[in-house]
C-alpha positions as CSV (number, residue, x, y, z in Angstrom):
1,M,117.4,120.1,100.5
2,N,119.1,118.4,103.4
3,A,116.9,120.2,106.0
4,M,113.8,119.1,103.9
5,I,114.9,115.4,103.9
6,A,115.8,115.4,107.6
7,D,112.6,117.2,108.8
8,T,110.5,115.0,106.6
9,A,112.1,111.8,108.0
10,H,111.6,113.2,111.5
11,L,108.0,113.9,111.0
12,A,107.4,110.5,109.4
13,M,109.0,108.8,112.2
14,R,106.8,110.6,114.7
15,R,103.8,109.0,113.0
16,L,105.5,105.5,112.8
17,R,106.5,105.6,116.5
18,A,102.8,106.3,117.4
19,L,101.9,103.3,115.1
20,A,104.4,101.0,116.8
21,R,102.9,101.8,120.2
22,S,99.5,100.8,118.8
23,P,100.1,97.7,116.6
24,F,96.5,96.8,116.9
25,Y,95.6,99.7,114.7
26,I,97.0,97.8,111.7
27,L,95.1,94.8,112.3
28,A,91.9,96.9,112.9
29,T,92.3,98.5,109.5
30,I,92.6,95.3,107.5
31,V,89.5,93.7,109.0
32,Q,87.3,94.9,106.2
33,P,89.8,94.0,103.4
34,V,90.1,90.5,104.9
35,I,86.3,90.1,104.9
36,W,86.4,91.2,101.1
37,L,89.1,88.7,100.4
38,I,87.6,85.7,102.2
39,F,83.8,86.1,101.6
40,F,84.1,87.6,98.0
41,G,86.8,85.0,97.2
42,Q,84.6,82.1,98.3
43,L,81.2,83.6,97.1
44,F,82.4,84.3,93.6
45,Q,85.0,81.6,93.1
46,R,83.2,80.0,90.2
47,V,83.0,83.3,88.3
48,V,86.3,82.4,86.6
49,D,84.4,80.0,84.4
50,L,83.1,83.0,82.6
51,P,84.8,84.0,79.3
52,G,87.2,86.9,79.9
53,F,89.1,85.5,82.9
54,Q,92.7,84.7,82.3
55,T,93.2,82.9,85.6
56,G,91.6,79.8,87.2
57,S,91.7,81.2,90.7
58,Y,89.4,84.1,91.7
59,I,91.6,84.7,94.9
60,S,94.7,85.3,92.6
61,Y,92.4,87.7,90.6
62,L,90.9,89.4,93.6
63,A,94.0,89.9,95.8
64,P,95.5,92.9,93.8
65,G,92.1,94.6,93.8
66,V,91.7,94.3,97.5
67,V,95.2,95.6,98.1
68,V,94.4,98.6,96.0
69,M,91.1,99.1,97.8
70,T,93.0,99.0,101.2
71,A,95.5,101.6,100.0
72,L,92.7,103.9,98.8
73,F,90.7,103.6,102.0
74,S,93.7,103.9,104.4
75,S,95.2,106.8,102.6
76,G,91.9,108.6,102.5
77,W,92.1,109.0,106.3
78,S,95.5,110.8,106.2
79,G,93.9,114.1,106.7
80,M,92.5,113.0,110.1
81,N,96.0,113.2,111.5
82,L,96.2,116.9,110.5
83,V,92.8,117.7,111.8
84,I,93.7,116.1,115.2
85,D,97.0,118.1,115.2
86,M,95.1,121.3,114.5
87,E,92.6,120.6,117.3
88,R,95.4,119.9,119.8
89,G,97.4,122.9,118.7
90,V,100.4,120.7,117.5
91,L,100.2,122.0,113.9
92,N,100.5,125.7,114.9
93,R,103.5,124.9,117.1
94,F,105.2,123.2,114.1
95,L,104.5,126.4,112.1
96,V,106.9,128.4,114.4
97,T,109.7,126.0,113.8
98,P,112.3,126.4,110.8
99,A,111.0,123.1,109.3
100,P,110.1,123.5,105.6
101,R,106.3,123.6,105.3
102,A,106.2,120.9,102.6
103,A,107.9,118.5,105.1
104,L,104.8,118.7,107.4
105,T,102.5,117.1,104.8
106,T,105.2,115.0,103.1
107,G,106.1,113.3,106.4
108,N,102.5,112.4,106.8
109,V,102.3,110.9,103.2
110,I,105.5,108.8,103.9
111,F,103.9,107.5,107.0
112,Q,100.8,106.5,105.0
113,A,102.8,104.8,102.4
114,V,104.6,102.6,105.0
115,N,101.5,101.8,106.7
116,T,99.8,100.8,103.5
117,L,102.7,98.6,102.5
118,L,102.5,96.7,105.9
119,Q,98.8,96.2,105.3
120,S,99.4,95.0,101.8
121,A,102.0,92.5,102.9
122,I,99.4,91.0,105.4
123,I,96.8,90.8,102.7
124,F,99.1,89.1,100.3
125,G,100.2,86.6,102.9
126,L,96.5,85.7,103.7
127,A,95.9,85.5,99.9
128,L,98.7,82.9,99.5
129,L,97.3,80.9,102.4
130,L,93.9,81.0,100.7
131,G,95.5,79.4,97.6
132,A,96.5,82.5,95.4
133,R,99.5,82.1,93.2
134,F,101.5,85.0,91.5
135,Q,103.9,84.3,88.7
136,G,105.5,87.8,88.4
137,G,108.1,87.2,91.0
138,V,110.1,89.8,92.9
139,P,110.1,92.3,90.0
140,G,106.4,92.0,89.8
141,L,106.0,92.5,93.4
142,L,108.3,95.6,93.5
143,A,106.3,97.2,90.5
144,F,103.0,96.7,92.3
145,A,104.4,98.1,95.5
146,A,105.6,101.2,93.6
147,A,102.1,101.6,92.2
148,I,100.6,101.3,95.7
149,V,102.9,103.9,97.0
150,L,102.1,106.3,94.2
151,L,98.4,105.8,94.7
152,T,98.8,106.2,98.5
153,A,100.8,109.4,97.9
154,A,98.1,110.9,95.7
155,F,95.2,110.1,97.8
156,A,96.9,111.0,101.2
157,S,98.0,114.3,99.8
158,F,94.4,115.0,98.5
159,S,93.0,114.0,102.0
160,D,95.5,116.4,103.7
161,A,94.5,119.1,101.3
162,I,90.9,118.7,102.3
163,A,91.8,118.7,105.9
164,L,93.8,121.9,105.5
165,R,90.9,123.7,103.8
166,L,87.9,122.4,105.5
167,R,89.4,121.6,109.0
168,Q,86.8,119.2,110.2
169,Q,86.9,115.5,110.8
170,E,83.4,115.1,109.4
171,S,84.6,116.4,106.1
172,I,87.4,113.9,105.9
173,I,84.9,111.0,106.7
174,G,82.4,112.3,104.1
175,V,85.0,112.6,101.3
176,N,86.6,109.3,102.1
177,T,83.4,107.3,102.3
178,T,82.0,109.0,99.2
179,L,85.1,108.1,97.0
180,V,86.1,104.6,98.1
181,L,83.2,102.4,96.8
182,P,82.5,104.3,93.5
183,L,86.2,104.3,92.6
184,S,86.5,100.7,93.6
185,F,83.6,99.4,91.7
186,L,84.5,101.5,88.6
187,S,87.6,99.4,88.1
188,A,88.7,95.9,87.4
189,A,89.1,95.1,91.1
190,F,86.3,92.5,91.1
191,L,85.7,91.7,87.3
192,P,87.4,92.1,84.1
193,L,86.3,95.3,82.3
194,S,85.3,93.1,79.3
195,L,82.4,91.9,81.5
196,V,81.0,95.3,82.7
197,P,78.8,97.8,80.9
198,T,80.4,100.1,78.4
199,W,80.0,103.2,80.4
200,M,81.9,101.6,83.3
201,R,84.7,100.7,81.0
202,W,85.0,104.3,79.8
203,A,84.9,105.6,83.4
204,A,87.7,103.0,84.4
205,R,89.9,104.5,81.8
206,L,90.0,107.7,83.8
207,N,90.0,106.1,87.3
208,P,93.4,106.1,89.1
209,V,92.2,103.1,91.2
210,N,91.9,101.0,88.0
211,W,95.4,102.2,86.8
212,A,96.8,100.7,90.0
213,V,94.7,97.5,89.8
214,E,95.9,97.0,86.1
215,V,99.6,97.4,87.3
216,G,99.0,94.8,89.9
217,R,97.3,92.3,87.6
218,Q,100.0,92.7,84.9
219,S,103.0,92.8,87.3
220,L,101.9,89.8,89.3
221,A,101.1,87.6,86.3
222,G,103.4,85.8,84.0
223,G,104.0,87.3,80.6
224,T,103.9,90.9,82.0
225,D,103.1,93.7,79.7
226,W,105.7,96.3,80.9
227,S,104.5,99.0,78.4
228,L,101.1,99.0,80.1
229,I,102.6,98.9,83.5
230,L,104.9,101.9,82.9
231,T,102.1,103.9,81.2
232,R,99.9,103.4,84.2
233,M,102.6,104.2,86.7
234,G,103.3,107.3,84.8
235,L,99.7,108.4,85.2
236,L,99.8,107.6,88.9
237,L,103.0,109.6,89.3
238,A,101.5,112.6,87.5
239,L,98.4,112.3,89.8
240,A,100.7,112.1,92.8
241,V,102.5,115.2,91.8
242,V,99.3,117.3,91.2
243,C,97.8,116.1,94.6
244,A,101.1,117.1,96.3
245,W,100.9,120.5,94.8
246,F,97.3,120.8,96.0
247,A,98.4,119.9,99.5
248,T,101.2,122.3,99.6
249,S,99.1,125.1,98.3
250,S,96.4,124.2,100.9
251,F,99.0,124.6,103.5
252,R,99.9,128.0,102.4
253,A,96.2,128.9,102.5
254,Y,96.0,127.5,106.1
255,R,99.0,129.6,107.2
256,R,97.5,132.8,105.7
257,S,94.3,132.2,107.7
258,M,96.1,132.0,111.0
């Protein structure tokens, strides 16, 4: 267990050191979320006048959804790191070390979680500058951060599994671009589910992106429904465990093919 923790931390730090040498990468990855936040926030600011909104500020409503979309998009590229390591022969060199094989994917997932939290902090700071206000305080922020980490862990593990099985950058790009927008729009990221068609409400119930959005909305608002938060976080945790198993089994399949 100690070896697993130490090797996971070492591999995560390898990614984080590379990120520290390229801080512009973080800024580049939040350009699109910032556009969503500013332009959608201004374009639809009067939509809160519709029945069904419980806030008078669309920026306050939109910010958790944009954070979740950023986590989804960013974690979906996790497999690119593994494909690049495959192409450079780095991953094969890791396989001859005594490091636990699970650490090779877990370290990548931890890096993605840290990266996503940094992006989320920037987006929240911008939302506050644009007039958003959140009543949930520190407990609410911590609960939402935990949900973001779980969502990131799930989709980063899934992306890693796809990379290990298909071994092509084009496959990662195709899967990521196919999933991000449908999962985002089939959630309450932009509008309350009471205002969308019935079939979309049913789809949202099975959508992990919507689970994270609901945690964000509830945890950051006053009068927090902790039963809903814990239920949704339980679902996200279960999904993260399943995706981690998928990534680990994919790594075993990769090893057998070498």
